[in-house]
gemmi code that builds the backbone of each chain (N, CA, C; Angstrom):
import gemmi

chains = {
    "A": [
        ("MET", (126.593, 141.197, 81.626), (125.540, 140.143, 80.784), (124.746, 138.916, 82.230)),
        ("GLY", (124.113, 138.311, 82.081), (123.370, 137.527, 83.164), (123.528, 136.351, 83.210)),
        ("ASN", (122.974, 135.151, 84.071), (123.100, 133.833, 84.076), (122.711, 133.164, 83.159)),
        ("GLY", (122.265, 133.664, 82.456), (120.861, 132.767, 81.761), (119.266, 133.748, 82.431)),
        ("THR", (118.365, 132.533, 81.601), (117.133, 132.924, 82.037), (116.919, 131.396, 82.855)),
        ("SER", (115.604, 131.515, 83.894), (115.081, 130.935, 85.194), (115.154, 129.822, 84.134)),
        ("ILE", (114.251, 129.322, 83.515), (113.865, 128.004, 82.621), (115.426, 127.742, 81.930)),
        ("GLY", (116.141, 128.580, 81.055), (117.323, 128.255, 80.829), (118.360, 127.037, 81.262)),
        ("ARG", (117.861, 127.230, 83.131), (119.094, 126.913, 83.680), (118.754, 125.200, 83.873)),
        ("VAL", (117.196, 125.232, 84.252), (117.220, 124.226, 84.473), (116.876, 122.916, 82.623)),
        ("ARG", (116.647, 123.328, 81.976), (116.326, 123.046, 80.654), (117.340, 121.367, 80.948)),
        ("GLY", (116.572, 120.406, 80.024), (117.563, 119.535, 79.835), (118.076, 118.952, 81.245)),
        ("LEU", (117.437, 119.790, 82.202), (118.101, 118.858, 83.560), (116.314, 117.983, 84.263)),
        ("GLY", (116.282, 118.059, 83.876), (114.554, 117.111, 84.095), (114.250, 115.581, 84.005)),
        ("SER", (113.477, 115.335, 83.723), (113.494, 114.123, 84.484), (113.472, 113.279, 82.335)),
        ("ALA", (114.100, 111.945, 82.833), (114.341, 112.156, 80.973), (113.391, 111.089, 80.550)),
        ("ARG", (112.309, 110.642, 81.990), (110.961, 109.641, 81.698), (111.552, 108.009, 81.009)),
        ("HIS", (112.998, 107.875, 81.712), (113.033, 106.553, 82.041), (113.614, 105.883, 82.947)),
        ("GLY", (113.936, 106.734, 84.153), (114.187, 106.874, 85.657), (113.154, 105.673, 85.893)),
        ("ALA", (112.381, 105.009, 85.551), (111.441, 104.295, 86.328), (111.945, 102.755, 86.071)),
        ("GLN", (112.461, 102.597, 84.979), (112.296, 101.271, 84.263), (113.254, 100.655, 85.551)),
        ("HIS", (114.716, 101.111, 85.782), (115.418, 100.639, 86.042), (114.766, 99.622, 88.098)),
        ("TRP", (114.100, 100.989, 87.998), (113.478, 100.618, 89.273), (112.390, 98.964, 89.609)),
        ("LEU", (111.869, 99.386, 87.504), (111.069, 98.310, 87.517), (111.501, 97.064, 87.541)),
        ("VAL", (112.619, 96.322, 86.684), (113.004, 95.777, 86.566), (114.186, 95.566, 87.606)),
        ("GLN", (114.226, 96.013, 88.636), (114.321, 95.576, 90.009), (113.705, 94.965, 90.440)),
        ("ARG", (112.693, 95.412, 90.735), (111.400, 94.555, 91.278), (110.632, 93.349, 90.403)),
        ("TYR", (110.673, 93.341, 89.620), (110.298, 91.796, 88.109), (110.906, 90.934, 88.621)),
        ("THR", (112.570, 91.514, 88.849), (113.678, 90.253, 88.394), (113.586, 89.715, 90.066)),
        ("ALA", (113.232, 90.536, 91.226), (112.998, 90.056, 93.039), (112.030, 88.843, 92.686)),
        ("ILE", (110.970, 88.867, 92.100), (110.057, 88.236, 91.957), (110.139, 87.435, 91.470)),
        ("GLY", (111.426, 87.131, 90.337), (111.362, 86.467, 90.090), (112.712, 85.184, 90.470)),
        ("ASN", (113.711, 85.709, 91.788), (114.351, 85.794, 92.454), (113.950, 84.707, 93.734)),
        ("LEU", (112.486, 85.637, 93.880), (111.846, 85.067, 94.953), (110.702, 83.394, 94.599)),
        ("LEU", (110.721, 83.212, 93.765), (110.448, 82.276, 93.285), (110.635, 80.764, 92.597)),
        ("ALA", (112.077, 81.152, 91.883), (112.551, 80.312, 91.550), (113.724, 80.160, 92.964)),
        ("GLY", (114.366, 81.250, 93.758), (115.168, 80.452, 94.687), (114.380, 79.747, 96.152)),
        ("LEU", (113.589, 79.856, 96.262), (112.519, 79.194, 97.267), (112.445, 77.744, 96.875)),
        ("TYR", (112.582, 77.811, 94.849), (111.725, 76.517, 94.648), (112.945, 75.865, 94.679)),
        ("LEU", (114.809, 75.668, 94.288), (115.665, 75.936, 95.109), (116.067, 75.218, 95.997)),
        ("LEU", (115.737, 76.240, 97.102), (115.632, 75.831, 98.566), (115.313, 74.725, 98.741)),
        ("PHE", (113.892, 74.701, 98.780), (113.223, 73.458, 99.233), (113.399, 72.188, 98.416)),
        ("SER", (113.703, 72.555, 96.797), (114.067, 70.963, 96.288), (115.655, 70.601, 96.900)),
        ("LEU", (116.325, 71.445, 97.442), (117.530, 70.751, 98.648), (117.210, 70.380, 99.332)),
        ("VAL", (116.976, 71.375, 100.115), (116.938, 70.721, 101.449), (115.351, 69.223, 101.270)),
        ("GLY", (114.667, 69.274, 100.070), (113.853, 68.111, 100.149), (114.561, 66.622, 99.853)),
        ("LEU", (115.642, 67.311, 99.016), (116.511, 66.076, 98.178), (117.577, 65.491, 99.469)),
        ("GLY", (117.777, 66.595, 100.305), (118.393, 66.059, 101.338), (119.408, 65.781, 100.942)),
        ("GLU", (120.229, 64.750, 99.785), (121.643, 63.923, 99.559), (122.570, 64.920, 98.944)),
        ("PHE", (123.919, 65.405, 99.305), (124.152, 66.128, 98.051), (125.456, 65.890, 97.652)),
        ("THR", (125.256, 64.353, 97.240), (126.195, 63.302, 96.372), (126.276, 64.504, 94.912)),
        ("HIS", (127.243, 64.506, 94.116), (126.894, 64.444, 92.696), (126.157, 63.545, 91.953)),
        ("LYS", (126.179, 62.536, 92.011), (125.163, 61.384, 91.415), (123.735, 61.829, 91.803)),
        ("ALA", (123.242, 62.132, 93.382), (122.274, 62.564, 93.493), (121.543, 63.998, 92.717)),
        ("LEU", (122.765, 65.169, 92.433), (121.876, 66.542, 92.442), (122.731, 66.577, 90.761)),
        ("HIS", (123.121, 65.774, 90.179), (123.120, 65.470, 88.594), (121.812, 65.044, 88.392)),
        ("ALA", (121.383, 63.996, 88.766), (120.438, 63.436, 88.688), (119.069, 64.263, 88.379)),
        ("TRP", (119.204, 64.609, 89.414), (118.174, 65.906, 90.380), (118.224, 67.046, 89.181)),
        ("LEU", (119.120, 67.519, 88.596), (119.119, 68.702, 87.950), (118.814, 68.270, 85.862)),
        ("SER", (119.125, 66.884, 85.699), (119.330, 66.728, 84.531), (117.988, 66.442, 84.259)),
        ("LYS", (116.502, 66.452, 84.946), (115.347, 66.867, 85.097), (114.534, 67.902, 84.259)),
        ("PRO", (113.732, 67.782, 83.151), (113.512, 68.942, 83.077), (112.532, 71.089, 83.925)),
        ("LEU", (112.233, 69.986, 84.549), (111.637, 71.539, 85.916), (112.801, 72.044, 86.380)),
        ("PRO", (113.620, 71.225, 87.521), (114.255, 71.838, 87.981), (115.738, 72.301, 86.814)),
        ("ALA", (116.133, 71.826, 86.171), (117.040, 72.866, 85.406), (116.213, 74.030, 84.961)),
        ("VAL", (115.157, 73.677, 84.156), (114.376, 75.053, 83.548), (114.509, 76.031, 84.612)),
        ("MET", (113.920, 75.468, 86.202), (114.190, 76.494, 87.226), (115.554, 76.997, 87.428)),
        ("VAL", (116.725, 76.036, 87.218), (117.935, 76.527, 87.847), (118.477, 78.054, 87.065)),
        ("ALA", (118.153, 77.029, 85.287), (118.137, 77.933, 84.502), (117.383, 80.215, 84.288)),
        ("LEU", (116.254, 79.159, 84.991), (115.424, 80.686, 85.047), (116.390, 81.612, 86.442)),
        ("PHE", (116.603, 80.980, 87.575), (117.552, 80.763, 88.893), (118.551, 81.841, 88.314)),
        ("VAL", (119.472, 81.571, 87.837), (120.853, 81.932, 87.234), (120.686, 83.513, 86.304)),
        ("VAL", (119.778, 83.057, 85.318), (119.527, 84.987, 84.450), (118.949, 85.652, 85.552)),
        ("SER", (117.601, 85.434, 86.051), (117.458, 86.557, 87.224), (117.951, 86.642, 88.195)),
        ("THR", (118.584, 86.014, 88.928), (119.648, 86.569, 89.991), (121.111, 87.909, 89.135)),
        ("PHE", (121.724, 86.818, 87.810), (122.802, 87.865, 87.575), (121.659, 89.346, 87.203)),
        ("TRP", (121.060, 89.493, 86.930), (119.818, 90.956, 85.824), (119.821, 91.301, 87.556)),
        ("HIS", (119.142, 90.869, 88.988), (118.987, 91.546, 89.606), (119.919, 92.123, 90.040)),
        ("ALA", (121.410, 90.908, 90.580), (122.584, 91.853, 90.823), (124.023, 92.585, 90.175)),
        ("ARG", (123.498, 92.925, 88.695), (123.791, 93.574, 88.090), (123.073, 95.343, 88.233)),
        ("LEU", (121.884, 95.193, 88.230), (120.743, 96.416, 88.598), (121.160, 96.805, 90.250)),
        ("GLY", (121.433, 96.017, 91.154), (122.207, 96.709, 92.186), (123.322, 96.724, 92.294)),
        ("LEU", (123.762, 96.197, 91.527), (125.728, 96.924, 92.073), (125.893, 97.935, 91.263)),
        ("GLN", (125.117, 97.937, 90.508), (125.361, 99.790, 89.504), (124.892, 100.513, 90.408)),
        ("VAL", (124.132, 100.256, 91.364), (123.383, 101.475, 92.710), (124.696, 101.509, 93.461)),
        ("LEU", (125.078, 100.217, 93.884), (126.568, 100.724, 94.936), (127.398, 101.569, 94.012)),
        ("ALA", (127.742, 101.025, 92.460), (129.155, 102.438, 91.667), (128.070, 103.308, 91.875)),
        ("GLU", (127.196, 103.699, 91.221), (126.494, 104.718, 91.407), (126.753, 106.039, 92.859)),
        ("ASP", (126.226, 105.197, 93.965), (126.067, 105.835, 94.982), (127.536, 106.308, 95.800)),
        ("TYR", (128.892, 104.849, 94.901), (129.871, 105.104, 95.733), (131.281, 105.475, 95.154)),
        ("VAL", (130.693, 105.277, 93.471), (132.065, 105.851, 92.566), (131.926, 107.455, 92.171)),
        ("HIS", (132.512, 107.984, 92.776), (131.593, 109.500, 92.263), (132.719, 110.014, 90.975)),
        ("GLU", (133.506, 109.839, 90.562), (134.559, 110.174, 89.699), (133.714, 109.715, 88.129)),
        ("GLU", (133.213, 109.996, 87.081), (132.673, 109.858, 85.692), (133.575, 108.750, 85.247)),
        ("GLY", (134.652, 109.225, 84.992), (135.162, 108.006, 83.704), (135.739, 106.480, 85.163)),
        ("ASN", (135.546, 106.771, 86.364), (135.616, 105.286, 86.633), (134.501, 104.930, 87.264)),
        ("LYS", (133.366, 105.510, 87.174), (131.921, 105.285, 87.312), (131.956, 104.383, 86.038)),
        ("PHE", (131.892, 104.980, 85.004), (131.804, 104.341, 83.227), (132.285, 103.438, 83.645)),
        ("ALA", (133.997, 103.019, 83.638), (134.871, 101.304, 83.781), (134.301, 100.611, 84.671)),
        ("VAL", (133.496, 101.133, 86.091), (133.308, 100.120, 86.921), (131.704, 99.485, 86.418)),
        ("LYS", (131.011, 100.623, 85.553), (129.422, 99.568, 85.037), (129.809, 98.845, 84.189)),
        ("ALA", (131.328, 99.572, 83.430), (131.376, 98.536, 82.006), (131.549, 96.925, 82.187)),
        ("LEU", (132.624, 97.153, 83.613), (133.411, 95.961, 83.777), (131.888, 94.989, 84.532)),
        ("LEU", (131.040, 95.530, 85.077), (130.013, 95.217, 86.097), (129.194, 94.352, 84.583)),
        ("ASN", (129.140, 94.706, 83.374), (128.371, 94.329, 81.920), (128.760, 92.877, 82.342)),
        ("LEU", (130.395, 93.120, 81.807), (131.158, 92.107, 81.263), (130.363, 91.185, 81.727)),
        ("PHE", (130.497, 91.002, 83.778), (130.765, 90.303, 84.481), (129.266, 89.278, 84.448)),
        ("ALA", (128.695, 89.975, 84.704), (126.742, 89.468, 84.892), (126.659, 88.897, 83.831)),
        ("PHE", (126.664, 89.306, 82.848), (126.664, 88.294, 81.056), (127.674, 87.329, 80.893)),
        ("ALA", (128.852, 87.160, 81.276), (129.864, 86.961, 81.395), (129.052, 85.243, 82.440)),
        ("GLY", (129.374, 85.874, 83.469), (128.741, 84.609, 84.982), (127.343, 83.941, 84.536)),
        ("ALA", (126.009, 84.786, 83.875), (125.242, 84.040, 83.598), (125.375, 83.032, 82.950)),
        ("ALA", (125.700, 83.631, 81.030), (126.008, 82.791, 80.494), (126.719, 81.450, 80.586)),
        ("PHE", (128.263, 80.908, 81.493), (128.092, 80.308, 82.247), (127.620, 79.062, 82.695)),
        ("GLY", (126.932, 79.853, 83.900), (126.017, 79.447, 84.335), (124.768, 78.601, 83.764)),
        ("LEU", (124.626, 79.385, 82.585), (123.473, 78.672, 82.017), (124.349, 77.465, 80.859)),
        ("LEU", (125.279, 77.610, 80.391), (125.819, 76.481, 79.888), (126.449, 75.073, 80.686)),
        ("CYS", (126.366, 75.523, 82.298), (127.087, 74.139, 83.169), (125.728, 73.243, 82.778)),
        ("VAL", (124.052, 74.620, 83.399), (122.954, 73.523, 83.675), (122.773, 72.918, 82.358)),
        ("VAL", (122.489, 73.924, 81.145), (122.299, 73.076, 79.879), (123.192, 71.656, 79.261)),
        ("ARG", (124.243, 71.656, 80.039), (125.190, 70.905, 79.506), (124.898, 69.243, 80.609)),
        ("ILE", (124.394, 69.579, 81.692), (123.636, 68.725, 82.660), (122.211, 68.565, 82.189)),
        ("ALA", (121.240, 69.608, 81.778), (119.572, 68.942, 81.498), (120.024, 68.150, 80.008)),
        ("LEU", (121.263, 68.508, 79.240), (120.737, 67.500, 77.967), (121.504, 66.083, 77.613)),
        ("GLY", (122.298, 66.005, 79.372), (122.781, 64.822, 78.936), (124.146, 64.830, 78.682)),
        ("ALA", (125.648, 65.516, 78.810), (126.406, 65.644, 78.445), (127.349, 65.139, 79.858)),
    ],
    "B": [
        ("MET", (112.830, 140.066, 82.133), (112.933, 138.375, 81.896), (113.446, 137.902, 83.215)),
        ("ALA", (113.015, 136.894, 84.464), (113.941, 136.207, 84.859), (114.974, 135.997, 84.963)),
        ("GLN", (115.978, 136.750, 85.887), (117.304, 136.240, 85.689), (117.519, 134.857, 86.626)),
        ("ALA", (117.870, 134.050, 86.590), (118.650, 133.254, 87.434), (119.435, 133.641, 88.762)),
        ("GLU", (119.068, 133.546, 89.971), (120.101, 133.627, 90.844), (121.424, 133.054, 90.572)),
        ("THR", (122.379, 133.857, 91.097), (124.349, 133.014, 91.029), (124.350, 132.056, 91.923)),
        ("LYS", (123.953, 132.351, 92.962), (123.897, 131.523, 94.215), (122.973, 130.480, 94.553)),
        ("PRO", (123.244, 129.126, 95.161), (121.676, 128.508, 95.318), (121.264, 128.826, 96.278)),
        ("LYS", (119.940, 128.658, 95.529), (118.827, 129.501, 97.857), (119.071, 127.818, 98.459)),
        ("SER", (119.868, 128.181, 100.161), (119.784, 127.385, 101.020), (118.668, 126.865, 101.034)),
        ("ARG", (118.349, 125.752, 101.267), (117.163, 124.684, 101.625), (117.811, 124.008, 102.626)),
        ("PRO", (116.499, 123.347, 103.388), (116.950, 123.012, 103.639), (117.526, 120.950, 103.710)),
        ("ILE", (118.063, 120.353, 104.095), (119.130, 119.276, 103.843), (118.687, 118.053, 104.962)),
        ("SER", (117.875, 116.924, 104.247), (118.374, 115.946, 105.084), (117.989, 114.662, 104.079)),
        ("PRO", (118.562, 113.468, 104.990), (119.307, 113.363, 106.260), (120.318, 114.555, 106.617)),
        ("HIS", (120.454, 115.149, 107.675), (121.878, 115.679, 107.497), (123.243, 114.604, 108.431)),
        ("LEU", (123.982, 115.584, 107.856), (124.926, 114.873, 107.440), (125.532, 114.712, 109.213)),
        ("GLY", (125.172, 115.381, 109.933), (125.946, 115.467, 110.468), (124.994, 115.479, 111.849)),
        ("ILE", (123.531, 115.799, 112.218), (122.502, 115.003, 112.810), (121.427, 113.794, 112.639)),
        ("TRP", (121.648, 113.114, 112.883), (120.710, 111.586, 112.939), (121.239, 110.395, 114.279)),
        ("ARG", (120.629, 109.509, 114.852), (119.799, 108.699, 115.447), (120.169, 107.121, 114.830)),
        ("TRP", (120.638, 106.530, 115.520), (120.085, 105.170, 114.908), (118.035, 104.339, 115.066)),
        ("GLY", (118.320, 104.019, 113.800), (116.402, 103.893, 113.799), (116.617, 102.187, 113.434)),
        ("PRO", (115.889, 101.627, 113.958), (115.501, 100.186, 113.020), (115.734, 100.487, 111.559)),
        ("ALA", (114.743, 101.642, 110.745), (114.461, 101.197, 109.607), (116.095, 101.118, 109.263)),
        ("MET", (117.053, 102.100, 109.537), (118.167, 102.269, 109.181), (119.022, 101.100, 108.571)),
        ("PHE", (119.018, 100.689, 110.105), (119.545, 99.818, 110.251), (119.323, 98.438, 109.083)),
        ("THR", (117.932, 98.111, 109.711), (117.343, 96.867, 107.738), (117.685, 97.425, 106.804)),
        ("SER", (117.698, 98.623, 106.284), (117.871, 99.553, 105.215), (119.968, 99.368, 104.875)),
        ("ILE", (120.887, 99.011, 105.749), (121.976, 98.867, 105.761), (122.641, 97.310, 105.455)),
        ("LEU", (121.009, 96.553, 106.389), (121.855, 95.221, 106.249), (120.776, 94.327, 104.718)),
        ("HIS", (119.926, 95.660, 103.568), (119.330, 95.127, 102.548), (120.908, 95.111, 101.443)),
        ("ARG", (121.278, 96.530, 101.603), (122.424, 96.164, 100.408), (123.377, 95.531, 101.007)),
        ("VAL", (123.810, 95.581, 102.030), (125.356, 94.123, 102.482), (124.957, 93.534, 102.092)),
        ("THR", (123.890, 92.559, 102.413), (123.536, 90.538, 102.267), (122.986, 90.864, 100.741)),
        ("GLY", (122.544, 91.926, 100.480), (122.191, 91.701, 98.436), (123.671, 92.189, 98.158)),
        ("ASN", (124.920, 92.472, 98.160), (125.866, 92.825, 97.436), (126.558, 91.723, 98.054)),
        ("GLY", (126.324, 91.083, 99.420), (127.235, 89.883, 99.572), (126.864, 89.084, 98.849)),
        ("LEU", (125.395, 88.682, 98.458), (124.911, 87.531, 97.964), (125.320, 87.840, 96.355)),
        ("ALA", (125.691, 89.163, 95.889), (125.848, 89.093, 94.453), (127.780, 88.488, 94.353)),
        ("PHE", (128.322, 89.094, 95.290), (129.135, 89.185, 94.661), (130.194, 87.193, 95.120)),
        ("VAL", (129.571, 87.354, 96.740), (129.672, 86.040, 97.191), (129.083, 84.343, 96.968)),
        ("GLY", (128.037, 84.841, 96.381), (126.764, 84.271, 96.456), (126.452, 83.297, 94.748)),
        ("LEU", (126.720, 84.653, 93.655), (126.964, 83.893, 93.033), (128.189, 83.430, 92.121)),
        ("GLY", (129.210, 83.653, 92.907), (130.444, 83.288, 92.705), (130.186, 81.518, 93.627)),
        ("VAL", (129.599, 80.935, 94.455), (129.380, 79.624, 94.717), (128.481, 78.597, 94.192)),
        ("LEU", (127.580, 80.164, 93.530), (126.904, 79.325, 92.591), (127.086, 78.878, 91.673)),
        ("LEU", (127.857, 79.471, 90.697), (127.901, 79.383, 89.516), (129.551, 78.310, 89.906)),
        ("TRP", (130.006, 78.426, 90.991), (130.864, 76.976, 91.013), (130.667, 75.947, 91.357)),
        ("TRP", (129.531, 75.509, 92.302), (128.890, 74.165, 92.466), (128.171, 73.953, 91.052)),
        ("LEU", (127.523, 74.882, 89.870), (126.846, 74.435, 89.019), (128.453, 73.902, 87.867)),
        ("TYR", (129.424, 74.418, 88.166), (130.726, 73.818, 87.152), (130.971, 72.671, 87.502)),
        ("ALA", (131.453, 72.709, 88.578), (131.329, 71.356, 89.689), (130.168, 70.489, 89.433)),
        ("LEU", (129.260, 70.730, 89.230), (128.494, 69.723, 89.030), (128.873, 68.791, 87.421)),
        ("ALA", (128.532, 70.622, 86.628), (129.035, 70.155, 84.999), (130.288, 69.585, 84.768)),
        ("ALA", (131.282, 69.291, 85.107), (132.482, 68.692, 84.819), (132.606, 67.312, 85.724)),
        ("GLY", (131.476, 67.046, 86.763), (131.463, 65.689, 86.655), (132.563, 65.575, 88.132)),
        ("PRO", (132.503, 63.953, 88.991), (132.828, 63.470, 89.917), (134.061, 64.433, 90.490)),
        ("ILE", (134.780, 64.431, 89.912), (136.253, 65.052, 90.723), (135.830, 66.034, 91.105)),
        ("ALA", (135.512, 66.871, 90.038), (135.966, 68.147, 90.252), (134.511, 68.734, 91.631)),
        ("TYR", (133.680, 68.187, 91.685), (133.060, 68.256, 92.634), (133.220, 68.191, 93.917)),
        ("ASP", (133.860, 66.661, 93.754), (134.703, 66.600, 95.260), (135.579, 67.267, 95.885)),
        ("THR", (136.297, 68.498, 94.589), (136.787, 69.240, 94.970), (135.952, 70.565, 95.669)),
        ("PHE", (134.883, 70.445, 95.246), (133.912, 71.913, 95.556), (133.220, 71.384, 97.216)),
        ("ALA", (132.619, 70.305, 97.059), (132.534, 69.220, 98.355), (133.415, 69.803, 99.227)),
        ("ALA", (134.380, 69.266, 99.318), (135.766, 69.246, 100.153), (135.762, 70.451, 100.565)),
        ("HIS", (135.801, 72.034, 100.298), (136.005, 73.549, 100.382), (134.399, 72.935, 100.844)),
        ("ALA", (132.954, 72.951, 100.723), (132.030, 73.540, 101.282), (131.993, 72.921, 102.387)),
        ("GLY", (132.071, 71.654, 102.871), (132.483, 70.469, 103.912), (133.206, 71.445, 105.302)),
        ("ALA", (134.054, 72.295, 104.345), (135.358, 72.580, 105.528), (134.711, 73.355, 106.222)),
        ("TRP", (135.523, 73.677, 107.602), (134.180, 75.022, 108.335), (134.410, 75.962, 107.662)),
        ("TYR", (135.273, 76.295, 106.594), (134.843, 77.912, 106.860), (134.015, 77.394, 105.194)),
        ("GLY", (133.785, 76.456, 104.646), (133.107, 76.340, 103.643), (131.662, 76.302, 104.381)),
        ("LYS", (131.703, 75.693, 105.694), (129.993, 75.584, 106.096), (130.221, 76.881, 106.375)),
        ("VAL", (130.884, 77.684, 107.222), (130.379, 78.991, 107.604), (129.708, 80.046, 106.430)),
        ("VAL", (130.244, 80.373, 105.068), (130.620, 80.557, 104.147), (128.846, 80.162, 103.189)),
        ("LEU", (128.388, 79.555, 103.946), (126.873, 78.078, 103.515), (125.943, 78.874, 104.339)),
        ("VAL", (126.483, 79.112, 105.605), (125.367, 79.650, 106.259), (125.381, 80.762, 106.321)),
        ("GLY", (126.135, 81.549, 105.724), (126.110, 82.949, 106.098), (125.601, 83.227, 104.441)),
        ("LEU", (126.046, 82.620, 103.723), (124.979, 82.759, 102.335), (123.059, 83.051, 102.675)),
        ("THR", (123.151, 81.650, 103.653), (121.812, 81.031, 104.150), (121.441, 82.754, 104.696)),
        ("TRP", (121.520, 83.099, 105.342), (121.320, 84.075, 105.989), (120.771, 85.184, 105.418)),
        ("ALA", (122.226, 85.639, 104.261), (121.858, 86.440, 103.573), (120.405, 86.574, 102.664)),
        ("PHE", (120.135, 85.273, 102.155), (119.322, 84.950, 101.238), (117.706, 85.680, 101.980)),
        ("PHE", (118.205, 85.186, 103.271), (116.949, 85.199, 103.782), (117.065, 86.706, 104.072)),
        ("ASN", (117.544, 87.258, 104.712), (117.348, 88.253, 105.168), (117.257, 89.424, 104.254)),
        ("HIS", (118.151, 89.189, 103.105), (117.387, 90.448, 101.828), (116.476, 89.703, 100.833)),
        ("MET", (115.256, 88.688, 101.112), (114.111, 88.367, 100.931), (113.768, 88.593, 101.542)),
        ("ALA", (113.645, 88.839, 103.402), (112.938, 89.748, 104.144), (112.527, 91.026, 104.080)),
        ("SER", (113.553, 91.395, 103.870), (113.813, 93.090, 103.935), (113.039, 93.772, 101.940)),
        ("GLY", (113.129, 92.628, 101.546), (113.158, 92.325, 100.074), (111.121, 92.595, 100.488)),
        ("LEU", (110.696, 91.593, 100.783), (109.507, 91.873, 101.061), (108.861, 92.957, 101.593)),
        ("ARG", (109.121, 93.653, 102.426), (109.103, 94.933, 102.913), (108.977, 95.460, 101.953)),
        ("HIS", (109.844, 95.895, 101.457), (109.821, 96.781, 100.234), (108.621, 96.236, 99.614)),
        ("PHE", (108.578, 95.983, 98.887), (107.069, 95.718, 98.311), (106.065, 96.287, 98.831)),
        ("VAL", (106.119, 95.858, 100.289), (104.807, 96.446, 101.326), (104.864, 98.509, 100.707)),
        ("LEU", (106.055, 98.617, 101.545), (106.752, 100.167, 101.325), (106.180, 100.526, 100.075)),
        ("ASP", (106.530, 99.524, 97.970), (105.873, 100.161, 97.411), (104.543, 100.582, 97.009)),
        ("ILE", (104.186, 100.355, 97.483), (102.445, 100.188, 97.640), (101.811, 101.669, 98.605)),
        ("GLY", (102.963, 102.099, 99.050), (102.573, 103.150, 100.164), (101.960, 102.934, 101.449)),
        ("ALA", (102.387, 101.473, 102.002), (102.002, 101.126, 103.148), (103.231, 101.032, 104.245)),
        ("GLY", (103.054, 100.751, 104.781), (103.516, 100.599, 106.064), (104.751, 101.498, 106.417)),
        ("TYR", (104.247, 102.665, 106.534), (105.577, 103.628, 106.806), (104.947, 104.796, 108.151)),
        ("GLU", (103.877, 104.618, 108.782), (103.795, 104.448, 110.308), (104.282, 104.421, 110.569)),
        ("LEU", (104.958, 105.113, 111.762), (106.244, 104.885, 112.951), (106.423, 104.137, 113.735)),
        ("LYS", (105.265, 103.111, 114.340), (104.987, 101.840, 115.260), (104.834, 101.033, 114.061)),
        ("ASN", (104.406, 100.733, 113.174), (104.691, 99.343, 111.803), (105.720, 99.755, 111.514)),
        ("ASN", (105.880, 100.515, 110.711), (107.772, 101.141, 110.246), (108.816, 100.643, 111.123)),
        ("ASN", (108.433, 100.753, 112.544), (109.591, 100.030, 113.047), (109.326, 98.477, 113.985)),
        ("LEU", (108.191, 98.359, 114.431), (108.054, 97.086, 114.299), (108.702, 96.200, 112.971)),
        ("TRP", (108.317, 95.896, 111.888), (108.817, 95.187, 110.780), (110.218, 95.690, 110.326)),
        ("SER", (110.456, 96.855, 110.863), (112.093, 96.499, 110.607), (112.682, 95.821, 111.927)),
        ("VAL", (113.095, 95.579, 112.922), (112.579, 95.109, 113.717), (112.958, 93.636, 113.159)),
        ("LEU", (111.587, 92.919, 112.680), (111.460, 91.831, 112.651), (111.368, 91.086, 111.396)),
        ("THR", (112.194, 91.687, 110.135), (112.626, 91.001, 109.149), (113.656, 90.790, 109.294)),
        ("PRO", (115.186, 91.126, 110.298), (116.186, 90.332, 110.412), (115.792, 89.235, 111.526)),
        ("LEU", (114.596, 89.644, 111.846), (114.552, 88.374, 113.519), (114.177, 87.257, 112.364)),
        ("LEU", (112.933, 87.403, 111.008), (112.602, 86.267, 111.120), (113.199, 85.831, 110.408)),
        ("ALA", (114.948, 85.980, 109.512), (115.702, 85.758, 108.783), (116.658, 85.059, 109.575)),
        ("VAL", (117.187, 85.641, 110.492), (117.639, 84.496, 111.697), (116.938, 83.384, 111.861)),
        ("ALA", (115.796, 82.978, 112.862), (114.486, 82.116, 112.403), (114.944, 81.682, 111.572)),
        ("ALA", (114.741, 81.738, 109.824), (114.318, 80.582, 108.589), (116.183, 80.296, 108.275)),
        ("THR", (117.542, 80.782, 108.696), (118.374, 79.872, 108.831), (118.212, 79.154, 109.560)),
        ("VAL", (118.284, 79.476, 111.135), (118.051, 78.182, 111.850), (117.512, 77.182, 111.664)),
        ("ALA", (116.328, 76.922, 111.254), (114.780, 75.774, 110.979), (116.020, 75.738, 109.483)),
        ("THR", (116.056, 75.895, 108.215), (117.202, 75.263, 107.397), (117.930, 74.735, 107.462)),
        ("TRP", (119.207, 75.036, 108.098), (120.071, 74.426, 108.606), (119.302, 73.161, 109.906)),
        ("THR", (118.912, 73.381, 110.516), (118.219, 72.153, 111.274), (117.655, 70.836, 110.505)),
        ("VAL", (116.860, 71.581, 110.024), (116.415, 70.719, 109.018), (117.458, 69.520, 107.856)),
        ("ILE", (118.561, 70.388, 107.061), (119.634, 69.597, 106.404), (120.305, 69.159, 107.014)),
        ("LEU", (120.798, 69.288, 108.640), (121.291, 68.752, 109.478), (120.219, 66.857, 109.968)),
        ("LEU", (119.820, 67.554, 110.597), (118.663, 66.736, 110.859), (118.285, 65.268, 110.307)),
        ("LYS", (118.642, 65.444, 108.975), (117.604, 65.159, 107.953), (118.640, 63.679, 107.437)),
    ],
}
model = gemmi.Model(1)
for chain_id, residues in chains.items():
    chain = gemmi.Chain(chain_id)
    for i, (resn, *xyz) in enumerate(residues, 1):
        res = gemmi.Residue()
        res.name, res.seqid = resn, gemmi.SeqId(i, " ")
        for name, pos in zip(("N", "CA", "C"), xyz):
            atom = gemmi.Atom()
            atom.name, atom.element = name, gemmi.Element(name[0])
            atom.pos, atom.b_iso = gemmi.Position(*pos), 0.0
            res.add_atom(atom)
        chain.add_residue(res)
    model.add_chain(chain)
structure = gemmi.Structure()
structure.add_model(model)
structure.setup_entities()
């Protein structure tokens, strides 16, 4: 018996035509991180006062609240994608890889939800 | 019909696991990964703690501020600022490489060396402004 035909051996091993999605979203969120991150940096340095009163007053304003909320979403999404690559590169056993990626998804969504709730709470005056 | 060979053909492997030497692009690439994952683990953790402390009130914020103001807190904050700028600079370099530019050896080496240096300069500038204000 042979080992199958050449075409049979490679069938199903090619591109599923969605590999670019991860790469593209990593770039889209990178642009989001860049804009929101620089906004946060310049705002904080410009504020120059890091007391609870000053920062709480700043974060209750609509624009800072929206920008920090977007920063939370963009950075957690970007980190989820980046850490996925880390797991794919260094975790070689399939079962462990699945477990790490499942945990990563839980932490990424939980972290982003927690950060958003804090911002919303401050912005809505609680 | 063409039968598939049982053994894979020996093909050139690059980069070879044993034959390599340090280059600027390699150093910048490793820094990009290290700072990115450092920001993900430490940076996002500090961000959440900071937002939580702000939302929870002055007492929780005092706890955060006490740690952030201690020597180890300052090391972490300066480290995160550096990681942010380094990841940003090498990330911007990636955008240039993504459009297919900057692969000429001289240019590639130049920007590989410049991105970490720019990050250090931006970190020093940021903390100088914060501390002098």
